[in-house]
C-alpha positions as a printed NumPy array, in Angstrom:
array([[ 53.264,  65.807,  22.653],
       [ 50.392,  63.498,  23.388],
       [ 49.992,  60.361,  21.262],
       [ 46.421,  59.516,  20.25 ],
       [ 45.519,  55.875,  20.001],
       [ 43.033,  54.773,  17.328],
       [ 39.544,  54.535,  18.734],
       [ 37.961,  51.119,  18.995],
       [ 34.28 ,  50.36 ,  19.158],
       [ 33.029,  49.468,  22.62 ],
       [ 32.404,  45.761,  23.2  ],
       [ 28.669,  46.374,  23.481],
       [ 28.598,  48.059,  20.075],
       [ 30.521,  45.152,  18.499],
       [ 28.017,  42.734,  19.97 ],
       [ 25.174,  44.76 ,  18.498],
       [ 26.824,  44.858,  15.078],
       [ 27.351,  41.099,  15.162],
       [ 23.723,  40.46 ,  16.002],
       [ 22.573,  42.791,  13.23 ],
       [ 24.814,  41.006,  10.729],
       [ 23.453,  37.609,  11.741],
       [ 19.903,  38.892,  11.532],
       [ 20.589,  40.243,   8.055],
       [ 22.012,  36.904,   6.93 ],
       [ 19.031,  35.013,   8.311],
       [ 16.632,  37.462,   6.675],
       [ 18.45 ,  37.121,   3.351],
       [ 18.259,  33.347,   3.587],
       [ 14.547,  33.507,   4.327],
       [ 13.95 ,  35.863,   1.413],
       [ 15.902,  33.635,  -0.954],
       [ 14.108,  30.56 ,   0.334],
       [ 10.72 ,  32.217,  -0.102],
       [ 11.639,  33.376,  -3.574],
       [ 12.713,  29.883,  -4.597],
       [  9.53 ,  28.436,  -3.182],
       [  7.495,  30.998,  -5.068],
       [  9.052,  30.634,  -8.499],
       [  9.613,  26.878,  -8.258],
       [  7.238,  24.447,  -9.984],
       [  4.143,  23.489,  -8.027],
       [  2.459,  20.078,  -7.908],
       [ -1.13 ,  19.37 ,  -8.969],
       [ -3.391,  17.682,  -6.43 ],
       [ -5.511,  14.797,  -7.728],
       [ -6.879,  13.534,  -4.409],
       [ -6.188,  14.586,  -0.838],
       [ -7.527,  13.483,   2.546],
       [ -5.964,  13.255,   6.03 ],
       [ -4.601,   9.763,   5.299],
       [ -4.352,   9.522,   1.481],
       [ -2.701,  11.775,  -1.113],
       [ -2.187,  11.389,  -4.861],
       [ -0.454,  14.266,  -6.657],
       [  1.318,  15.119,  -9.884],
       [  4.733,  16.636,  -9.121],
       [  7.332,  18.117, -11.527],
       [ 10.087,  15.578, -12.16 ],
       [ 12.631,  18.36 , -11.578],
       [ 11.853,  18.144,  -7.842],
       [ 12.742,  14.45 ,  -7.649],
       [ 16.487,  13.841,  -7.888],
       [ 16.493,  10.236,  -9.111],
       [ 14.206,  11.158, -12.045],
       [ 16.53 ,  13.829, -13.443],
       [ 18.294,  11.422, -15.798],
       [ 15.134,   9.605, -16.875],
       [ 13.339,  10.174, -20.132],
       [ 10.042,  12.055, -20.382],
       [  6.933,  10.423, -18.982],
       [  3.578,  10.217, -20.701],
       [ -0.103,   9.841, -19.884],
       [ -1.403,   6.28 , -19.601],
       [ -4.997,   5.151, -20.007],
       [ -5.457,   2.57 , -17.229],
       [ -8.738,   1.151, -16.046],
       [ -9.277,   1.084, -12.303],
       [ -9.196,  -2.725, -12.399],
       [ -5.761,  -2.653, -14.066],
       [ -4.42 ,  -0.389, -11.309],
       [ -5.802,  -2.851,  -8.748],
       [ -4.062,  -5.766, -10.478],
       [ -0.701,  -3.963, -10.446],
       [ -0.968,  -2.848,  -6.809],
       [ -2.073,  -6.332,  -5.752],
       [  1.044,  -7.822,  -7.371],
       [  3.555,  -5.814,  -5.293],
       [  4.929,  -7.087,  -2.002],
       [  7.424,  -5.74 ,   0.524],
       [  9.234,  -6.705,   3.703],
       [ 12.058,  -5.547,   5.908],
       [ 15.374,  -6.897,   4.665],
       [ 16.713, -10.037,   6.29 ],
       [ 20.39 , -10.359,   5.516],
       [ 22.107,  -9.466,   2.262],
       [ 21.308, -12.658,   0.335],
       [ 17.558, -12.286,   0.746],
       [ 17.504,  -8.567,   0.047],
       [ 16.678,  -8.908,  -3.631],
       [ 14.631, -12.096,  -3.752],
       [ 10.945, -12.345,  -3.023],
       [  8.181, -14.842,  -3.631],
       [  4.412, -14.664,  -4.145],
       [  3.955, -15.388,  -0.433],
       [  5.746, -12.202,   0.681],
       [  3.304,  -9.867,   2.515],
       [  1.519,  -7.396,   0.263],
       [  2.716,  -3.792,   0.128],
       [ -0.929,  -2.642,   0.089],
       [ -3.971,  -4.34 ,   1.594],
       [ -7.44 ,  -4.256,   0.041],
       [ -8.459,  -0.994,   1.764],
       [ -5.274,   0.745,   0.551],
       [ -5.882,  -0.439,  -3.009],
       [ -9.521,   0.646,  -2.89 ],
       [ -8.542,   4.195,  -1.849],
       [ -5.545,   4.569,  -4.18 ],
       [ -6.726,   2.939,  -7.405],
       [ -9.21 ,   5.62 ,  -8.512],
       [ -6.959,   8.658,  -7.887],
       [ -3.973,   6.878,  -9.441],
       [ -6.02 ,   6.095, -12.544],
       [ -6.9  ,   9.788, -12.882],
       [ -3.324,  10.916, -12.181],
       [ -1.852,   8.692, -14.91 ],
       [ -4.439,   9.993, -17.378],
       [ -3.535,  13.64 , -16.631],
       [  0.264,  13.378, -16.307],
       [  2.346,  15.29 , -18.821],
       [  5.906,  14.611, -19.98 ],
       [  7.484,  16.508, -17.076],
       [  5.357,  15.161, -14.227],
       [  5.527,  12.151, -11.915],
       [  2.752,  10.571,  -9.87 ],
       [  3.42 ,  10.654,  -6.11 ],
       [  1.341,   9.047,  -3.379],
       [  1.048,   9.011,   0.419],
       [ -0.925,   6.54 ,   2.535],
       [ -1.156,   6.665,   6.354],
       [ -2.576,   4.262,   8.949],
       [ -2.94 ,   4.546,  12.734],
       [  0.239,   3.751,  14.66 ],
       [  1.108,   3.732,  18.347],
       [  0.783,   6.868,  20.438],
       [  1.118,  10.129,  18.515],
       [  2.386,   8.379,  15.405],
       [  1.075,   7.096,  12.083],
       [  2.535,   4.374,   9.859],
       [  3.137,   5.801,   6.391],
       [  3.955,   4.377,   2.983],
       [  4.805,   6.842,   0.209],
       [  6.56 ,   6.887,  -3.129],
       [  6.646,   7.735,  -6.81 ],
       [  5.326,   6.086,  -9.996],
       [  6.104,   7.125, -13.57 ],
       [  5.217,   5.6  , -16.946],
       [  7.961,   5.626, -19.555],
       [  7.189,   4.002, -22.906],
       [  6.061,   0.433, -22.052],
       [  7.526,   0.438, -18.54 ],
       [  6.077,   1.43 , -15.197],
       [  8.696,   2.591, -12.696],
       [  7.797,   2.408,  -9.006],
       [  9.969,   3.781,  -6.179],
       [  8.899,   3.293,  -2.552],
       [ 10.44 ,   5.942,  -0.286],
       [  8.835,   4.962,   3.023],
       [  7.493,   1.53 ,   3.982],
       [  4.879,   1.796,   6.749],
       [  7.351,   3.942,   8.638],
       [  6.18 ,   5.39 ,  12.005],
       [  5.986,   9.183,  11.719],
       [  5.251,  11.91 ,  14.267],
       [  1.865,  13.503,  13.653],
       [  2.374,  16.781,  15.57 ],
       [  5.355,  19.142,  15.383],
       [  5.302,  19.632,  19.175],
       [  6.518,  16.044,  19.561],
       [  9.828,  16.929,  17.872],
       [ 12.494,  17.565,  20.504],
       [ 14.755,  20.644,  20.506],
       [ 17.832,  18.419,  20.316],
       [ 16.588,  16.279,  17.418],
       [ 18.74 ,  16.196,  14.319],
       [ 17.505,  17.152,  10.848],
       [ 16.589,  13.596,   9.838],
       [ 14.567,  13.293,  13.062],
       [ 12.72 ,  16.53 ,  12.332],
       [ 11.852,  15.197,   8.883],
       [ 10.15 ,  12.157,  10.411],
       [  6.796,  13.916,  10.59 ],
       [  3.632,  13.357,   8.599],
       [  3.682,  17.015,   7.562],
       [  7.092,  16.734,   5.924],
       [  6.35 ,  13.444,   4.126],
       [  2.97 ,  14.723,   2.928],
       [  4.869,  17.551,   1.215],
       [  7.747,  15.304,   0.04 ],
       [  6.344,  11.774,  -0.55 ],
       [  9.377,  10.87 ,  -2.685],
       [ 11.836,  11.45 ,   0.203],
       [ 12.879,   8.587,   2.494],
       [ 13.106,   9.677,   6.144],
       [ 14.662,   8.022,   9.166],
       [ 16.471,   4.702,   9.175],
       [ 14.686,   2.107,   7.048],
       [ 15.952,  -1.118,   5.547],
       [ 13.384,  -2.8  ,   3.316],
       [ 12.875,  -4.237,  -0.158],
       [  9.931,  -4.337,  -2.558],
       [  9.14 ,  -7.141,  -4.996],
       [  6.959,  -7.891,  -7.998],
       [  5.178, -11.243,  -7.963],
       [  6.391, -12.328, -11.402],
       [ 10.038, -11.411, -11.979],
       [  9.716, -12.264, -15.679],
       [  8.021,  -8.899, -16.19 ],
       [ 10.759,  -6.847, -14.496],
       [ 12.795,  -4.97 , -17.087],
       [ 15.894,  -4.28 , -14.984],
       [ 18.122,  -6.535, -12.901],
       [ 18.249,  -5.824,  -9.197],
       [ 21.644,  -5.265,  -7.678],
       [ 23.224,  -3.91 ,  -4.527],
       [ 24.491,  -0.362,  -4.043],
       [ 26.147,   1.461,  -1.16 ],
       [ 24.803,   4.832,  -2.342],
       [ 21.302,   4.292,  -3.716],
       [ 18.432,   1.981,  -2.806],
       [ 17.681,  -0.11 ,  -5.912],
       [ 15.895,  -2.699,  -3.774],
       [ 13.131,  -0.118,  -3.235],
       [ 12.444,   0.32 ,  -6.947],
       [ 10.669,  -1.773,  -9.554],
       [ 10.633,  -1.478, -13.33 ],
       [  7.659,  -3.405, -14.742],
       [  6.607,  -4.266, -18.297],
       [  3.054,  -3.452, -17.309],
       [  1.297,  -3.977, -20.654],
       [  2.53 ,  -7.552, -21.046],
       [  1.741,  -8.33 , -17.419],
       [ -1.802,  -6.962, -17.647],
       [ -2.414,  -8.939, -20.845],
       [ -1.397, -12.118, -19.009],
       [ -3.414, -11.235, -15.871],
       [ -6.659,  -9.544, -16.938],
       [ -8.873, -10.577, -13.987],
       [ -8.449,  -8.47 , -10.796],
       [-10.533, -10.835,  -8.645],
       [ -8.493, -13.861,  -9.661],
       [ -5.204, -11.973,  -9.192],
       [ -6.267, -10.877,  -5.703],
       [ -7.284, -14.43 ,  -4.798],
       [ -3.968, -15.813,  -6.065],
       [ -2.046, -13.293,  -3.977],
       [ -4.189, -14.021,  -0.912],
       [ -3.753, -17.772,  -1.26 ],
       [  0.022, -17.427,  -1.687],
       [  0.37 , -15.291,   1.452],
       [ -1.933, -17.621,   3.355],
       [  0.089, -20.672,   2.367],
       [  3.374, -18.972,   3.255],
       [  2.057, -17.826,   6.641],
       [  0.093, -20.851,   7.833],
       [  1.976, -23.537,   5.947],
       [  0.8  , -25.715,   3.109],
       [ -1.229, -28.146,   5.243],
       [ -3.255, -25.417,   6.996],
       [ -3.788, -23.515,   3.776],
       [ -5.088, -26.613,   2.005],
       [ -7.378, -27.303,   4.979],
       [ -8.978, -23.864,   4.644],
       [ -9.359, -24.289,   0.888],
       [-10.963, -27.71 ,   1.405],
       [-13.368, -26.36 ,   4.033],
       [-14.42 , -23.534,   1.725],
       [-15.008, -26.001,  -1.089],
       [-17.135, -28.195,   1.167],
       [-19.17 , -25.167,   2.248],
       [-19.779, -24.262,  -1.398],
       [-20.8  , -27.843,  -2.194],
       [-23.16 , -27.936,   0.79 ],
       [-24.724, -24.609,  -0.146],
       [-25.359, -25.92 ,  -3.636],
       [-26.871, -29.163,  -2.286],
       [-29.003, -27.184,   0.151],
       [-30.338, -24.987,  -2.646],
       [-31.203, -28.057,  -4.734],
       [-32.923, -29.691,  -1.762],
       [-34.929, -26.549,  -1.007],
       [-36.104, -26.421,  -4.615],
       [-37.277, -30.042,  -4.485],
       [-39.147, -29.931,  -1.147],
       [-42.252, -27.991,  -2.308],
       [-42.731, -30.315,  -5.286],
       [-42.467, -33.418,  -3.103],
       [-44.731, -31.996,  -0.401],
       [-47.528, -31.05 ,  -2.822],
       [-50.531, -33.406,  -2.436],
       [-50.71 , -35.508,  -5.608],
       [-53.599, -37.68 ,  -4.316],
       [-56.407, -36.63 ,  -1.96 ],
       [-56.273, -40.049,  -0.274],
       [-55.168, -39.917,   3.415],
       [-52.379, -42.437,   2.899],
       [-50.813, -40.353,   0.115],
       [-51.011, -37.17 ,   2.193],
       [-49.359, -38.863,   5.152],
       [-46.62 , -40.222,   2.895],
       [-45.928, -36.746,   1.498],
       [-45.783, -35.275,   5.008],
       [-43.281, -37.912,   6.122],
       [-41.133, -37.306,   3.057],
       [-41.306, -33.527,   3.553],
       [-40.298, -33.976,   7.206],
       [-37.303, -36.073,   6.197],
       [-36.257, -33.485,   3.643],
       [-36.572, -30.719,   6.233],
       [-34.463, -32.713,   8.683],
       [-31.801, -33.266,   6.027],
       [-31.809, -29.558,   5.242],
       [-31.373, -28.676,   8.919],
       [-28.465, -31.088,   9.197],
       [-26.769, -29.546,   6.163],
       [-27.205, -26.041,   7.558],
       [-25.829, -27.098,  10.951],
       [-22.786, -28.708,   9.317],
       [-22.245, -25.608,   7.17 ],
       [-22.289, -23.426,  10.286],
       [-19.63 , -25.605,  11.917],
       [-17.454, -25.413,   8.796],
       [-17.869, -21.654,   8.526],
       [-16.898, -21.273,  12.175],
       [-13.762, -23.345,  11.582],
       [-12.842, -21.302,   8.495],
       [-13.294, -18.083,  10.517],
       [-11.011, -19.441,  13.264],
       [ -8.283, -20.379,  10.798],
       [ -8.486, -17.05 ,   8.975],
       [ -8.303, -15.188,  12.296],
       [ -5.152, -17.135,  13.111],
       [ -3.781, -16.048,   9.73 ],
       [ -4.467, -12.36 ,  10.462],
       [ -2.83 , -12.575,  13.884],
       [  0.197, -14.293,  12.393],
       [  0.5  , -11.588,   9.72 ],
       [  0.306,  -8.8  ,  12.337],
       [  3.097, -10.432,  14.355],
       [  5.275, -10.691,  11.239],
       [  4.85 ,  -6.955,  10.587]])
């Protein structure tokens, strides 16, 4: 009697079945992913350009906002937004002890062009935000090669407090997907402008920085270290009290500029620039007064030749004095420009 052995599938058939199973799993994952993306909450665009984005996103998307209370719309003026953005500084961390301490001379998080582009859209976003939305922003600048330097983050208003979280601090990001290598890990693949534009609240790559508010008296929470989270990247600001104490955006911007200038160039150089600017202003005022007086002095009060000659001599002297003032002003302005250029170069080296 012949014994029959159980039939087994040929190796090629097993290989085919395995591939089909994998394909089915991948397809299922894609379907589930698409379904989640479809039914999930969608953000509302306030302003969008190649280098600047302001959006309202559901708080449910942002993990660190899950345990926060509801947000609410805030009626800011554009000038108030400028004052708040001007008062925020940031730098890469230097040792543990300096991680949570800043000073008014710390470099600004945003420069004047950033503030100009962000202030209007942020004002509109705060006015439209509902209780379940957060304001997110993205700002990009040219970097080296095929990269851009990007700062992005989240801002929410809760009662009398403004909560700011910076996710990326002028971090160099890849601008084209083709630059991502096949062996790059997930966190490398995320370091693209496309990913951060879609997820401005997500920190990508390896970054070690801290953000600061110019006047710590208006911070509502103490800053402390953590091995899990990044509290040094977040600020909680009593914004109403601060804006009441600092109502002038031009003055606030000048104070911040002077503080950075003094910290960068040193007190002596900073005072020299301030003194030169004051002298220029004084000379411009004196020049205007002199110009106003010259026509009156040069007008012929007496038809006699001697009087006319005297007026001409006096007018010539006044004109010579005016030329000397203008020449001195030009020299001062040139010196101010040289010192301010040195300041800009020093700031770029520090970054």
